[in-house]
C-alpha positions as CSV (number, residue, x, y, z in Angstrom):
1,M,-214.7,64.8,-81.6
2,E,-215.1,63.5,-78.1
3,P,-217.1,65.5,-75.4
4,V,-214.9,67.3,-72.9
5,R,-214.3,65.1,-70.0
6,W,-214.4,66.6,-66.5
7,E,-211.3,64.7,-65.5
8,Q,-209.3,66.2,-68.4
9,V,-210.5,69.8,-67.6
10,V,-209.5,69.4,-63.9
11,K,-205.9,68.7,-64.9
12,V,-205.8,71.6,-67.3
13,V,-207.4,74.2,-65.0
14,P,-204.2,75.1,-63.1
15,S,-202.5,75.9,-66.5
16,M,-205.3,77.9,-67.9
17,D,-204.0,81.2,-66.3
18,A,-201.0,80.9,-68.5
19,V,-203.1,81.0,-71.7
20,V,-203.5,84.5,-73.0
21,K,-205.4,86.3,-75.8
22,V,-203.3,87.9,-78.5
23,F,-204.5,91.2,-80.1
24,C,-202.6,92.3,-83.2
25,V,-202.8,95.2,-85.5
26,H,-201.4,94.2,-89.0
27,T,-200.2,96.5,-91.8
28,E,-199.4,94.3,-94.9
29,P,-197.0,95.7,-97.7
30,N,-198.5,97.0,-100.9
31,F,-196.8,95.4,-103.8
32,S,-198.3,97.7,-106.3
33,L,-196.9,100.7,-104.4
34,P,-194.0,99.2,-102.5
35,W,-193.1,102.4,-100.7
36,Q,-196.6,102.4,-99.0
37,R,-198.5,99.8,-96.9
38,K,-202.0,98.7,-97.0
39,R,-204.8,99.7,-94.7
40,Q,-204.5,98.4,-91.1
41,Y,-206.6,95.6,-89.9
42,S,-207.0,93.8,-86.5
43,S,-207.1,90.1,-85.5
44,S,-207.2,88.2,-82.3
45,S,-205.6,84.8,-81.5
46,S,-204.3,82.7,-78.6
47,G,-200.8,82.3,-76.8
48,F,-199.4,81.0,-73.7
49,I,-196.6,81.9,-71.2
50,I,-193.4,79.9,-70.9
51,G,-190.3,80.4,-68.8
52,G,-188.0,83.3,-69.2
53,R,-190.7,85.9,-69.3
54,R,-191.7,84.8,-72.9
55,V,-194.9,84.0,-74.7
56,L,-195.5,81.8,-77.6
57,T,-198.0,82.1,-80.3
58,N,-198.3,81.5,-84.1
59,A,-196.2,83.4,-86.6
60,H,-199.3,84.0,-88.8
61,S,-200.9,85.7,-85.7
62,V,-198.4,88.5,-85.7
63,E,-197.4,88.6,-89.3
64,H,-196.7,92.2,-90.5
65,H,-197.5,93.5,-87.0
66,T,-197.5,97.2,-86.1
67,Q,-198.7,96.6,-82.5
68,V,-199.3,93.5,-80.3
69,K,-201.1,93.4,-77.1
70,L,-201.8,90.5,-74.6
71,K,-204.6,90.0,-72.2
72,K,-204.5,87.5,-69.4
73,R,-207.5,85.3,-68.3
74,G,-209.8,87.2,-66.0
75,S,-208.0,90.5,-66.6
76,D,-209.4,93.7,-68.2
77,T,-205.9,95.1,-69.1
78,K,-204.1,94.7,-72.4
79,Y,-200.4,94.7,-72.0
80,L,-198.2,96.0,-74.9
81,A,-195.9,93.2,-76.2
82,T,-192.6,93.0,-78.1
83,V,-192.0,90.5,-80.9
84,L,-188.7,88.8,-80.1
85,A,-188.6,86.3,-82.9
86,I,-190.7,85.0,-85.7
87,G,-190.3,81.5,-87.2
88,T,-192.0,81.7,-90.5
89,E,-191.3,78.0,-91.5
90,C,-192.5,76.5,-88.2
91,D,-195.3,79.1,-87.7
92,I,-194.1,80.1,-84.2
93,A,-193.5,83.4,-82.8
94,M,-192.0,84.4,-79.4
95,L,-193.1,87.6,-77.5
96,T,-192.4,89.3,-74.3
97,V,-194.0,92.1,-72.1
98,E,-191.9,94.8,-70.4
99,D,-194.6,95.6,-67.7
100,D,-193.8,93.5,-64.6
101,E,-197.5,93.5,-63.6
102,F,-198.2,91.1,-66.5
103,W,-196.0,88.4,-65.0
104,K,-197.4,88.5,-61.5
105,G,-199.3,85.3,-60.2
106,V,-198.7,83.3,-63.5
107,T,-196.9,79.9,-63.6
108,P,-195.2,79.3,-66.9
109,L,-196.4,76.1,-68.8
110,E,-194.3,73.0,-68.8
111,F,-193.7,71.0,-72.0
112,G,-194.5,67.3,-72.2
113,S,-193.2,64.6,-74.4
114,L,-194.5,63.8,-77.9
115,P,-197.9,62.0,-77.4
116,A,-198.7,58.6,-78.7
117,L,-201.5,57.7,-81.1
118,Q,-204.9,57.9,-79.3
119,D,-203.5,59.8,-76.4
120,A,-206.1,62.4,-75.1
121,V,-205.4,66.1,-75.9
122,T,-207.1,69.2,-74.8
123,V,-206.9,72.4,-76.8
124,V,-207.3,75.8,-74.9
125,G,-207.6,79.2,-76.5
126,Y,-209.8,82.1,-77.5
127,P,-211.6,81.2,-80.7
128,I,-214.2,83.2,-82.4
129,G,-217.8,83.1,-81.1
130,G,-217.1,84.4,-77.7
131,D,-214.7,86.5,-75.4
132,T,-213.9,84.0,-72.7
133,I,-211.6,81.0,-72.8
134,S,-212.6,77.9,-74.6
135,V,-211.8,74.2,-74.1
136,T,-212.1,71.4,-76.6
137,S,-210.9,67.9,-76.4
138,G,-210.0,65.0,-78.6
139,V,-207.3,62.4,-79.3
140,V,-204.1,62.2,-81.4
141,S,-205.1,60.5,-84.7
142,R,-201.9,60.8,-86.7
143,I,-198.3,61.8,-86.3
144,E,-196.3,62.4,-89.5
145,I,-194.6,65.1,-91.6
146,L,-197.2,67.7,-92.4
147,S,-197.3,70.6,-94.8
148,Y,-197.2,73.8,-92.8
149,V,-199.5,76.1,-94.9
150,H,-198.0,79.5,-93.6
151,G,-194.4,78.3,-93.7
152,S,-194.5,76.6,-97.1
153,T,-192.5,73.8,-95.7
154,E,-192.9,70.3,-94.2
155,L,-192.2,69.5,-90.5
156,L,-193.4,67.0,-87.9
157,G,-197.0,67.6,-86.9
158,L,-199.9,66.1,-84.9
159,Q,-203.4,65.6,-86.3
160,I,-206.1,65.7,-83.7
161,D,-209.9,65.4,-83.9
162,A,-210.5,68.4,-81.5
163,A,-212.0,71.5,-83.0
164,I,-209.5,74.2,-84.0
165,N,-211.3,77.3,-85.1
166,S,-210.1,80.9,-86.0
167,G,-208.7,82.4,-82.9
168,N,-207.5,79.1,-81.5
169,S,-204.2,79.6,-83.4
170,G,-201.3,79.8,-80.9
171,G,-203.1,78.2,-78.1
172,P,-201.6,75.2,-76.2
173,A,-202.6,71.7,-76.5
174,F,-202.4,69.8,-73.3
175,N,-201.9,66.1,-72.4
176,D,-203.8,64.3,-69.6
177,K,-201.2,65.4,-67.1
178,G,-201.7,69.1,-67.8
179,K,-198.4,69.6,-69.7
180,C,-198.2,71.3,-73.1
181,V,-197.5,68.9,-75.9
182,G,-198.1,71.4,-78.8
183,I,-199.5,74.6,-80.4
184,A,-202.7,74.6,-82.3
185,F,-202.1,76.2,-85.7
186,Q,-204.2,75.0,-88.6
187,S,-207.2,72.9,-89.6
188,L,-208.5,71.0,-92.5
189,K,-211.5,72.7,-94.3
190,H,-213.0,70.1,-96.6
191,E,-216.6,69.1,-97.3
192,D,-215.7,65.4,-96.6
193,A,-213.8,66.0,-93.4
194,E,-214.9,67.3,-90.0
195,N,-212.9,68.3,-86.8
196,I,-209.5,67.7,-88.3
197,G,-207.1,70.0,-86.5
198,Y,-203.2,70.2,-86.6
199,V,-200.9,70.9,-83.7
200,I,-197.2,71.8,-83.8
201,P,-195.5,69.2,-81.5
202,T,-192.9,69.8,-78.8
203,P,-189.8,68.7,-80.8
204,V,-190.6,71.5,-83.3
205,I,-191.3,74.0,-80.5
206,K,-188.1,73.2,-78.5
207,H,-186.0,73.4,-81.8
208,F,-187.4,77.0,-82.3
209,I,-186.7,77.9,-78.7
210,E,-183.1,76.5,-78.5
211,D,-182.4,78.0,-81.9
212,Y,-183.2,81.5,-80.5
213,E,-181.3,80.9,-77.3
214,K,-178.2,79.7,-79.2
215,S,-178.1,82.5,-81.8
216,G,-180.1,85.3,-80.2
217,E,-182.4,85.1,-83.3
218,Y,-184.3,82.7,-85.3
219,T,-182.1,81.0,-88.0
220,G,-184.5,78.4,-89.3
221,F,-184.8,74.7,-89.9
222,P,-182.1,73.2,-92.2
223,I,-183.0,71.2,-95.1
224,L,-181.2,68.6,-97.4
225,G,-181.5,70.5,-100.8
226,I,-182.5,67.7,-102.9
227,E,-185.6,66.3,-104.7
228,W,-185.8,62.5,-104.4
229,Q,-187.5,59.6,-105.9
230,K,-188.6,56.4,-104.1
231,M,-186.8,53.1,-105.1
232,E,-189.5,50.6,-104.5
233,N,-189.4,49.3,-108.0
234,P,-187.0,46.3,-108.1
235,D,-186.1,46.9,-111.7
236,L,-185.1,50.5,-111.0
237,R,-182.9,49.4,-108.1
238,K,-181.2,46.9,-110.3
239,A,-180.8,49.5,-113.0
240,M,-179.1,51.8,-110.5
241,G,-176.6,49.1,-109.4
242,M,-178.0,48.5,-105.9
243,K,-177.4,45.3,-104.2
244,S,-180.3,43.2,-102.7
245,D,-179.5,44.4,-99.1
246,Q,-179.1,48.1,-100.1
247,K,-181.9,50.5,-99.6
248,G,-182.4,54.3,-100.2
249,V,-183.8,56.9,-102.4
250,R,-182.6,58.3,-105.7
251,V,-181.5,62.1,-106.0
252,R,-183.6,63.5,-108.8
253,R,-182.3,67.1,-108.5
254,V,-179.9,69.1,-106.3
255,E,-180.8,72.6,-105.4
256,P,-178.2,74.9,-107.1
257,T,-178.3,77.2,-104.0
258,A,-177.8,74.5,-101.4
259,P,-174.4,73.4,-99.9
260,E,-175.1,69.8,-101.0
261,S,-174.7,70.9,-104.7
262,G,-170.9,70.7,-104.1
263,C,-171.0,67.0,-103.3
264,L,-174.3,65.3,-104.2
265,Q,-175.3,64.6,-107.8
266,P,-178.4,63.6,-109.6
267,S,-178.9,59.8,-109.7
268,D,-177.0,59.4,-106.5
269,I,-178.7,56.9,-104.1
270,T,-179.0,58.4,-100.6
271,L,-178.5,55.3,-98.3
272,S,-178.3,56.9,-94.8
273,F,-178.4,60.1,-92.9
274,D,-176.2,60.4,-89.8
275,G,-175.9,56.6,-89.6
276,I,-179.6,56.0,-89.9
277,D,-180.6,53.8,-92.9
278,I,-183.2,55.3,-95.3
279,A,-185.8,52.8,-96.6
280,N,-186.7,52.6,-100.3
281,D,-189.9,54.6,-99.6
282,G,-187.9,57.5,-97.9
283,T,-188.8,56.6,-94.3
284,V,-186.7,55.9,-91.3
285,P,-187.5,54.2,-87.9
286,F,-189.4,56.6,-85.6
287,R,-190.8,55.0,-82.5
288,H,-191.9,51.4,-81.7
289,G,-193.9,50.2,-84.7
290,E,-193.7,53.6,-86.5
291,R,-191.8,55.0,-89.4
292,I,-191.5,58.6,-90.6
293,G,-190.0,60.6,-93.5
294,F,-186.3,61.0,-93.4
295,S,-186.6,64.8,-93.5
296,Y,-187.6,64.6,-89.8
297,L,-183.9,63.7,-89.1
298,V,-182.7,66.7,-91.1
299,S,-185.2,69.1,-89.3
300,Q,-183.8,68.0,-85.9
301,K,-180.5,69.5,-86.8
302,Y,-179.6,73.2,-86.4
303,T,-178.3,75.5,-89.1
304,G,-174.6,75.2,-89.5
305,E,-174.3,71.7,-88.0
306,K,-172.7,68.9,-90.0
307,A,-174.4,65.6,-91.0
308,R,-172.9,62.4,-92.5
309,V,-174.7,61.4,-95.7
310,K,-173.9,58.1,-97.3
311,V,-174.6,57.6,-101.0
312,L,-174.2,55.0,-103.7
313,R,-172.8,56.5,-106.9
314,N,-171.8,54.3,-109.9
315,S,-172.0,51.2,-107.6
316,K,-169.5,52.7,-105.2
317,I,-170.2,54.0,-101.8
318,H,-169.3,57.4,-100.9
319,E,-169.7,59.4,-97.6
320,F,-169.9,63.1,-97.3
321,N,-169.9,65.4,-94.2
322,I,-172.3,68.1,-95.2
323,K,-172.8,71.4,-93.4
324,L,-176.6,71.9,-93.3
325,A,-178.2,75.3,-94.1
326,T,-181.6,76.7,-94.5
327,H,-183.4,76.7,-97.9
328,K,-182.3,79.7,-99.9
329,R,-184.9,79.7,-102.7
330,L,-184.4,81.4,-106.0
331,I,-187.9,82.9,-105.5
332,P,-188.3,83.6,-101.7
333,A,-191.4,82.1,-100.2
334,H,-191.6,84.8,-97.6
335,I,-190.4,88.4,-97.1
336,K,-190.4,87.7,-93.3
337,G,-192.3,90.9,-92.2
338,R,-189.9,93.2,-94.0
339,P,-191.2,95.7,-96.6
340,P,-190.5,94.7,-100.2
341,S,-187.3,96.0,-101.6
342,Y,-187.6,98.1,-104.9
343,Y,-185.5,100.2,-107.3
344,I,-186.9,103.1,-109.4
345,V,-185.0,104.1,-112.6
346,A,-186.4,106.2,-115.4
347,G,-189.9,105.8,-114.1
348,F,-189.8,102.1,-113.9
349,V,-190.2,100.2,-110.6
350,F,-188.2,97.0,-110.2
351,M,-188.9,94.6,-107.4
352,V,-187.5,91.2,-106.2
353,V,-189.7,88.5,-107.3
354,S,-191.2,86.6,-104.3
355,V,-194.1,84.3,-103.7
356,P,-196.1,86.9,-101.8
357,Y,-195.7,89.3,-104.8
358,L,-196.9,86.5,-107.2
359,R,-200.0,86.0,-104.9
360,S,-200.6,89.7,-104.8
361,E,-203.5,91.6,-106.6
362,V,-201.1,93.6,-108.8
363,C,-199.4,90.4,-110.1
364,R,-202.7,88.7,-110.8
365,L,-203.9,91.7,-112.7
366,L,-200.7,91.9,-114.8
367,L,-200.9,88.2,-115.6
368,R,-204.6,88.7,-116.6
369,L,-203.7,91.5,-119.0
370,L,-200.9,89.5,-120.6
371,V,-203.3,86.6,-121.3
């Protein structure tokens, strides 16, 4: 991690007043007694003000919220906030405050473009270890498709070497021009790694905002509901009937709940998505000298939009116009803040199986008893 340079701080100072501290009271569901909730607990994190009287923070910062309050820099007042939308997959939440006093004297942050490798970034927020605002700096060390821990999905992300500690979540990352280029959201905790933090970049943030503005609610990031295999092996390409100038990835499995199940089949070779050729390793051109996983192209679309997918099947090329949708898992990864649904009959309690339930104490206890 580089030391904080004065020149970087000077450019960020005018934007610091838009960074707020988020106080949340959480009440998680009780999966052993689904008609009740667990004991309340409190947390603090960071957020920042954008246009339209809105505030952005992380979804995990306000998950299962019963009350959310915001405090501005230099203020002693906590303002009651309303959660407008929670994007579980992208780990972003949008808030607003009814009190007009909160918005006085604050200039909303402006978004910058996606930074390049080695570009300087400054992370601002309210991490643990103190009550006042904190500033750390570093550089962009990697840009790729990342695993979003809270969302159980994969989207574009930035890896930086600035420290991101508990409480930094939801805080903005600024470029050297003082514009927001991302939201701090997670870090890598490993004995062999130090100061590896991750930032949600502006393409993902803007997708979340525009999705909310179009639909009046968060609808999610669409996916191409397939599992695929790289085609880097020349013998495998030959066995699948691919010509020397053809590249793509092999469909191993099609999700039964996905719209693609009506047209794509296992062993299809996906050649292109929306006219952009897919390489044998599953990547597509990104920026000058860079490549990225083709799922990035899918994530840039909106739910309900159509995409042209070209496949090779039995040595013949087929093109399908697929209406994209969000991932409808057979076992939901999230209950999205809602209490779990249940049904009681003859003294037995039945619940919908979900990943949060499988991770709960009651399920682990039942599995232990069965073993």
